[in-house]
Structures are given as C-alpha cells and as structure tokens.
N, C-alpha and C positions, 0 to 999 in steps of 0.2 A: 275325835273319830268322826268320819263323815257318815251321813245317813246311808242306808243300804240301797242297792240297785233293786228295785221292785218290779217284778214281772207279774202281769195278770194273764193267766192262761197257761196250762201245763201240758200243751201238746207240742206239735212240731216246732213252731217258731219260738214259743216261750222257753221250752227246756233246752233247745239249741242255744239260745242266747244265754241262759243261765249257766250252762255247762262251759261254753266258750269263755265267758267272763271269768269264771272261777279258774280256768286253766291259765289264762293270760295274767290274771292278778289274784293269786290265792288269798290275799289279804282282804279282798273286797267282799263284804257281806252281801249275799244275794237271797232275797225272799221271793218265793213264787206262790201266789194265791191261785187256787183252783176251786171253783164253786162246786164241782162234782167230785166223784171218786176216781174216775178214769183219768189216766195220764198217758201221754206218749204212745198212742195206738195207731195202727196202720189202717186208716179209713179205706184205702183202695183195696184192701184184702177182704173186706166184708162179704162181697158177693161170692167169693171163693170159699169162705167159711160156710155160708148158707148152702152152697152147692154140695159141700162135703169134701172138697179137696183139702181143706184145712181141718185137722181133726179137733182141735180145741181152740176156744176163743183166746186163751192165753198166748197162743202162738203169734197173735197179732200185736202183742205188747213189745215195745222196743226198750223201754226203760222202766224199772220198778221203783217204787218209793224208796226201797232200801238202797238201790244203786244211786238214786239222786242224793240220798244222805251221804253216801260214801264220797260223792263229789263235792261235798261241803255246801250243798244247796239246802236252804231252809224251806222245804216244801210243805205247804199247809193246805191240805185238801179240806173240802167242806167250808171253805172261806170264800164268800162271794163279794167281790169288789162292787160297790154300788155308786160311788161318786168320786170325782177327782177335783181337788182345789189346786190348780196349777200355780196360783200366786203364792200359796203357802207351801206348796210342794208336799201335799198330803193326799193319800188315797183313803177313802172310807170303806171299811170292810165289815160285813155281817158274818158272824160265826155263831151259829146256833142261838140266834137272838141277841148275842152280845155284839156291840158296836166297837170297832177298833179304828182309831185314827193313826194310820201308819205314815210317818214321814219318809220321803225318798230323796235320794240325790239325783237319780235318773229313774224314769218310769217307762216300761215297755208295755204297750197295749197289744196283747196277742190273744184276743178273745175269739178269733175264728169266725165261722159263719154257721148258719143253721138252714135246714131245708125249708123251702117255701112250699105251701100247699095250694097256692092259687085260690080259686073260689071254693075249694073243697074243705069241708069240715070233717076231720078224721077223729075228732075227740069222741071217746066212748063208743066207737064203732069197731067191734071185733073184726079182725081180718083185714083191716085197712091200715097201712103203714107208710111212713117215709123211712128212708135209710140214710141217716147221717150221723149215727153214733152207735156205740157198741151195744147199748141196751136194746136198741132197735134190731140189730143183727141177731142178738140172742133171742129176742121175742119172735122174730120171723122164723128162725130155725126151729124153735119149739112148736110154733103154730103149724108148720108143715108136717111135722112128725106124726105118725100114728100114735095116739096117746099112750098106749101100753108099751110102746117101743122106745119112747123118748129117753135118752141117756143124759142124766144130769152132768156126767163127766164132760159133756160138750162145753160147759161154761167153766169147768175146772175151778181153780182157786182164784177167782176174779171178783171184782166188785159189782158183778152183774145184778140187776134188779130181779132178785129171785122170786119175788111175789108176782111180778109181771111175767116172768118166764113160766112159773107154775100155772098161772091162769091160761096162758096161750097153749101150754102143753096139754091141757085138759080138753081143748076144743077138737071137734072132729077134723080129721085130716082133710085138707082141701083137695079138690080134683082139678078145678079150673081157676086160672089166675089172670088178672088184667094188670098190665103195666101202663101207667099213664105217663107218657113222655119218652121220647126215643133218643135221649142223650146218652152220656157215658153210663150212668146208673141203669137206665132202661135197657140198653143193649146187654150189659153185663148180667143184669138180673134175669133177662130172658133166657140166657144160657144157663144160669144157675137153677132157675125153676124147672126148665126142661130136664136138667140133670137130676132133679128130684122127682121126675116122672109126671109133672103137671102139664095140663093142656094150657098153653100160654097165648094170650092175645096182647099185642103191643099196639098202643094207640099213640099216634103222633099228629099234632094239630096241623103241621105244615106238610109240604109235599114230599119230604124225605127225612129219614132219621139222621142222626149225627150231623146236625146243621154245620158246626164249625169245620167239618171235614170236606164239605162240598159234595156235589152230585156224583162225581166219578166214584168216590168211596161208597157213598150211600147206595148206589145201584148194586154194587157187589155185596154189600152187607145185607141189604134187604133180600136179595136172592139167597144168600147163605142162611139167613134166619128162616125163610120159608122152607128151604130144603131140609132144615133141622126140625120142622114141625111147628114153628112159631107163626101165628097168624098176624101178619103185619097190616095195620089199618092206618095208612097215611091220609092226609087231608081229612082227618076225622077228629075234630075237637071233642073232648069229653065234656059233657054238660053237668053231670052230677054223679055222685056215688049213691046208689040206691040201697036202702036198708034202715031199719030202726036201731036195733042193738048190734046187728051183725051185717056185714057187707053181703048183699044179695045180687047186685047187678051193677053194670056200668051203663049209664045212659048217654047217648050221643044223638045228634040230629039224624033222624031216620030210624032209630031203633034202640034196643037194649041188648047187652050181652050178659047173660047170667054168669056170675062168678062167685067164688067163696074165698078169694084172696085178692087184694089189690095193693099194689105198690105205686105210690105217687112220687115221681121223680121229675118235677117241673122246674128245678133250679134251686139255688141257694141265695141267701142274702147275708151281708156282713153284720156281725154283732157289734154295734157301735153305741149301744145305749149307755155304756159307762161314761162316755165323754160327750153325750148329747147336750148336756147343760153347760158345757164349756164353750170357749170361742174357737175351738178347733175347726180346721177347714176340712170339708169333705170333697171328694172328687168323683170319678167315674163309678157308677154303680152304687153310689151312696157309701163307698168305702172311705177310710181316712186318708187324706192326701199326705204324701210323704215325699222327701227329696231323695237324692241318690244315696244317702246314708241312713235312710229310714226315719229321718227326723220329721216331726210334725211342725206346725207353726207355733206350738206351745213350747215354752222353755223346758229343756231336759225331758221332753216327752217324745217317745218313739212309737212306731206301730209297724207290725209285720204280720205276714200270713194272710189268711182269708179275709181279714178285716181292713187290709191296707192296699193302697195303689202301688204301682211300680211303673218304671219307664219302659216303653215298648222299644225293642231292639231296632225295628224297622222305621217307625214313625218318629221316635224320639219324644213322643207325647205320653202323658200319664195314661195308664190303662188299669183294668182290674181283671185278673185272671187267676182265680183261686185254685192253685195246683200245689202238689206236695213239695216238689223241689224248691219252688219259690218261697214257701214258708220256712223250710229248713235252712236254706241258704241265707235268707234275709235275717232270720233270728241269729244265726251264727255270726254274721257280719256285725250286727248291732251289739252283740255281746263283746266282740273284740273292740269296737269303737268305745263302748262305755268303759272298758278296761284300759283304755289309753292307746290302742293301736287302731287308728281309723281305717275302716274297711268298707268300701261301697257295697250295697246289697246286690248290685248287678242288675242289668236289664233283663227283660223277659220277652220271649217271642211266642209264648203260648204253645211251646212244644209239648205234644201229648200223644200217647198211644193208647189203643184200646183193642181188646180181643173180642171177636165175635165167632164163637166156635172155632173153626180151623182158620179163620181169616185174621190177619194182623193189620191194623190200621194205624197210620201215623200222620200227624199234621204239624205245621209250624208256620209262623209268620202270617202275612196277609194272603188269605186264600180267596176270600170273597171279593169279586171285582168292584162292587159298590163301595166296600170299605176301603179298598185301595184308591179308588177315585176320590173319596172323601178325604183321604190323607194327602192328596195332591199328586198322585201318580197316574200315569196312563198305562193301565195294566194290559199285558198280553199273556194269554194262557195257552198251554199245550199239554195234552195228555197222551202218553205213549204206553204201550204194553210190551214188555220184554221178559225174557226168561231170567229166573233168579240164579241159575247156575249154567255152566256150559251145557249145550243141548244134549251132548252124548253122556253126561253124567247123571245118574238116577237121582230122583228126589226133588227135581226142580219144579217150579210152578210159575204160572203167569203173574207178573208183577206190574201193576199200573202205577205210573208216576205222573203226577200233575205238577207242573212248575208254573209260577207266575212271576213276570218280570216287568220292569218299567221300560216302556218303549224308548223314551228319550235317552236314558242313561245306560240301559242294559242291566241295571242292578237287579239281582234276585230279590224278590219280595216275599216269597213263601212257596209252600208246596205241600202235597199230600202223597202218601204211598199206601197201597193196599195189595196184599197177596198172602199166600198160605205158607211161604217158605222164607222165614226170617226177614219179612218185609219191614216190620216195625222199627228194627234197629237202624235201618238205613236212613231214617228220618234224622238221626243225629248228624249225618254228613251235611244235611241241609241246614240244621240249626247252627252248626259251626260256620257254614258259609254265610249265613245271615249275620252272625255276630262279627264276622270279619268284613262285612260289607262287600262281598264278592259280586262281580258281574256274572252273567250267565256264561260268557266266554271263559272267565276264570274258573268257573265250576267245571266246564267241559274239559279244562286242562288239568284238573286235579289228578294226581298220581294215586289212584285208588288201587287197593290190592286185588290181585287176580290169582285164582287157582280154581280148577274145575269144580271142586266140591263146594266152593263158596260163592263164586261169581263168574259170569262170562268175562271175556276180555274187556268188553265194554259193559260196565256195570249199568243197571237200569237208570241210575241217577245220571250217568254220563250220557246215555242215549237221550234222555229227556232234555238235558242241557243242549245237546247237539241239535235236536229238532227245534227247540225254542229259539236258539240262536239264529237258526235259519229263518224263522218267522220274523224275528226282530230286524233282520237285515234285508 
C-alpha cells in the first residue's frame, strides 16, 4: 500500500485538495494536519460578523470535523508540521509534545498566510488587534460589546479561545477606533465599526485607499466613507501605537489621535517556515514558487493558497495574490492531480470585489499603469460614468468603469468598476474577457444582456470599451 497524501493546513486549499482527492480516488488515504483547532472558515466574512450582520461565529464555518470524517479524511487538529525531508518523503509533526515522522506519497503545503504588523508591536496591548483568524474576530466582537451585554452565544459551539474572549468582554466598551491601513480589511472594518456605533478614524500612508483599485475607485470610496462618518486620513503614515497595557492613541507625524480600539491591517505574509530549511524555490512576495499544476521544485511536493504563487492571466508571469477563490480552486485541482486526474490550478487576474457601505467596488488585471509598463505593455486608460439601468427605470445609480488596454495590440489589460447598484458583479465580465485574451474592440462587441431593470442598452462595460477603443485608434 502506498503512503498517504499528506496535507498541511486545513482551510480553503488544504481541505479542498483533501476532499477532491478522496472523491476521485476513494482508496487513497488522505491525512490533513492542522496546528490549530479552526478549519475551513470564511475569512472574508469576519468584518460582517463583527458588525453584527452575522449572528454567530459558527455561521462562517464551511466544513466541520465530523463532515471531514464522513468524507474519509483523516483530519488531525492540534498537529503542527515542523519540518519536511523531501528526500525521505517524510514530514515531521509535533502533537502535544510528541514527535511524529509521517511518510507521504505526495505532500501539499497549504499553510496560508498571516497578518503582518509592520513596525507595530501589538503584543500584550489590550484593544489593539489584527484580523486574520477567527479567534481575532471573536476577540474584537467581545471587546466592542458593553461588558454586561456581551452574549456568549455569539461564539456558539466553536473552538474559539474562550479565555481571550472573556478577557476582552470584560473591558470597557470603546468609543473611538483607529484603523491602520486602507486596504480590503481597513475599508470593511471601517463600515463594521461604524455599524457598531464607534467613531472611526482610518489612516492610510499613501495618497488614497484601496491601492489595487486605483484612483477612480478610491475617490468615490473616500467620499462614501466620509459621508458615513468615517474620518479618512490619507498621506498619513502611523508612527506608533501609544499605550502601556491598553491602546490609548495613534501617533502620526504632526499629532496623535486618542483611541480605545485599533485594528492594524497593513498586509499579510505567506507562512513558509515549514519548508524554509529545504531547497524549495520561492517566488514573488516570498511565496512558494509553483508551476501550472501547483507543483514545487521538490519531488511530489505541491503548494497552494496564500503561501503559493500562481501565473498571472495577463502577463503570464508568476505572481502572488492571496485571495479566496485562488486557494479553493488551486487546492481542488491539486487534489485531482494527486488522485490521477491532472488538473491545472488555473491562472489568476487578481479579480476582487469589496463593499464600502452602499458602494460596490471591483477590480481585475493590470490597473496600475506602471505595473503594465513593467510587464512590457504601453497602457492606455479611460474612465467613464454611465447609468446602471435604463434611465427611466427606478433604482439606477452612476457607475464608473475604468478600462486599461495595450496601445499596440488593443488587448484589454484590466479594469475597475465602482457604483451603488450591482456594480461589483460586472467585474466578472472583464475577468472573463481577460481570461479569453479579448481586445477592447471584441469587448465592445460582446452581446451582453439588456432589460431596463438590469442594464441600459449599452451596459457601462460596453460604454467604457467604446470610449477606450476610440482613444486607441
């Protein structure tokens, strides 16, 4: 009998791979090691739990340990993989002080990523948080609540760190919050904290929030945040978090902002320590370099999810974009490959959407002109504003579409969309166009659906393509 397929990490990529492998080859033994207690959770739903839109933390769980067992997966929580010997085909695992040497036929490294804190030390500072795991979400939710009103049912029957939750639930309810970083987490948490009644200050070191979405989206998002009571501080790098045992203020050049809650969202980094002592190759962002099937340069070792690179749809070059679908899709493909049905993990274009109160924002591909030039293109950009529905039909809203194309070939390189009426889902049209390698002229000729409640005759995407095509010619 062959050695098992071993997976390290029991979230999106890891359990997708394990489940798919078992479905394709029910005779294949699959072992999943997870160092913590949480498995298969919806990271992107955490701000909405904190806001109160999601009633219980358990609502964010996709797959339970019992369901993993029903699928024939040998899931072992509380087992931390600490080393890999690719020559021997063995992974070393620590389980409550006991060392296990587990042979494998194939190994998937699906260790994810972790929040970075930049120059800030959040340890032992009450009221200062990052948000990249379920325990943090539970702790922030408890910290915000008025102590005597906190409901433990919020964490339900989950493996939440109850001691941490209890400690935070005992703290005085905050009134003023600072968010350090204006990316996805920052914008979503600004809405969440305003929804909980806090006075919110958002600090962004560069000139605009949501850097990957570009200026056109940022302008509208910043205006929306301000209209909803969020104080937006752009071009304002935070220098330090002030406080001894508890957060007291945010310090920046020229002043301080007193706060009693701080959320630091300045990025994530891939968890690659497991293979750091091997000869594995690393790529963009320090992530593990992989090929089109998720294979690393080590024999029978794969990587997927937030710790691995993927190929960019537009440039054809390796990139690192830690997003949910990328992890799920990559893991599923690797599971099929290991089971004998080779399946490429697929290219990625950085397709992403984010909500900022009533605004919906989407982006895909190469949006930044400098990045496009570095990739060898001569970018041309146009931004248009069009109605989301027929003008006479109620409920429409102004939708801004920015498209970027290569001057020489006319190929679509990327785009962004922002608006208050179903703007985000329109980004999928552009993602499909990029995957197909369409030119702007071909996008303009797409036969998109029309009916007054859904779109004008000329959908905003088609209007943008028409205007950009004129600029190209």
